[in-house]
N, C-alpha and C positions, 0 to 999 in steps of 0.2 A: 373680324370674321367676314368672309365673302361667300355668298351663296351663288351657285351656278344652276341655272334652270335650262334644261335641255328640252328640245322638241323636234319633231319632224321625222322620227322613225316610223317604221311600219312594214307592211308586206307589199312586195312588188314582184312582178315577173322579171325574169332575166331580160336584160336589154333596156329595162326601164330606168327611171330616175327618181331620186329623192333629194330633199334639201334639209340638212340638219341645221339647227340654230342653238346657240348657247349664249345666254345673257348672264353677265356677272353683276351682282348687286351687293351693296353693303351700306350700313349706316355710317361707316367711317370713310374718310377720304382715302383713296388709294389710286395708284396708277398701275396699269397693266404692262408688264414687260413682254409677255408672250402668251399666246393661246394656242391650243392644238386639240386634235382629235386622236384618240387611241381606240383600239377595238380588241375585244376578247371573244374568241369563238369557243364553243364547248370543248373542254379538254386541252385547250391551248393557252399559252401565256399571252398576256396583254401585249399588244404591239403598237408601235407608232404608225399612224396613218398619214397625218399631215400637221405641220405647225406653221405659225406665222408670228413674226416678231413685231415689236412696236414700230420698227422701220419697214414693215411690210415685206420682209425677206421670208420666203416660203421654202418649205422642205417637204418632200413627199416620199412615201415608201415606193419602191420600184413597182410594186404590184398595182398601184393606183395611178401612176403617172399617166397623164393624157386622158384620164377618165374623171378624176376628182379635182375640184378646185376649191381651195380654202380662201376665205376673204374675211375682212373684219370691218366693223362700223364703229369707229372709236367713240363717237358721240353717244352711242348706246351701249358701250362696253360689250359688244356682241360679236361673236365669231360665227361664220357660216361655213358649211361645206356642201357644195353642190356635187352630187354623185350621179354620174351618167354611165350608161352602158354597164349597168350592174350585173354581176355574175353571182351564181350560187355561192361561190367561195367568199363573197363579201358578207355573207350572213354572219352576224356577230352582235354583241352588245357594244355600242359605241359610247365612249366616255369623253367628255370635255375636260380639259385640263387647263388651268391658268396659273401663271406665275405673276404675283402682284408685288408691288413695292409699297410699303407703308413706312414713311420716314426713311430710315437707312437700312431697314430690314426687308427681306423678301420672303414670301410665303407661297406655298404651292397648294392649290385646291383642285378637287375633282368633283365632277358632277355625278348624279345618281345613275347615269347610263340610260340609253334609249335603244330598244331592240330594232335591228334592221334584219329583215328576212327576205331573201331573194329566192323565189321558186324557179325551178327549171322547166 
C-alpha cells in the first residue's frame, strides 16, 4: 500500500501562482513508474493536467501548457507542479496519481485531493 500526501492548494487571485506537492510513502519497497496531476471541477469529469515518467518525460494538457510545470524529486518520491498565471477556470480539486511497481506488478494510487480556487 502506498500513501500519497498532497499539499499546496489554496485560494489565489487570477494571475497568481501556487505550487502543489505530492509525496508517495510506503512501508514496502516500491519504485515509481510515473506520477501526475489530474483535476476535477464541479460538474465536470476528472481530467489530466500533467504527467511525468520515471525518465522525466512530461505531458501537459493544452490548457496549461506554458503556465504549469511538473517536476519530480526521485530521492523523496515527490512530484511537484508549479502553477503560474492561474485563471479562474483552473479552479478545481487537484488529485495526485502515481503508478508504482512492486516486484513484477504495477499499482495505481490516488491522493485525497487538494482544492485550488482562483478568484477573478
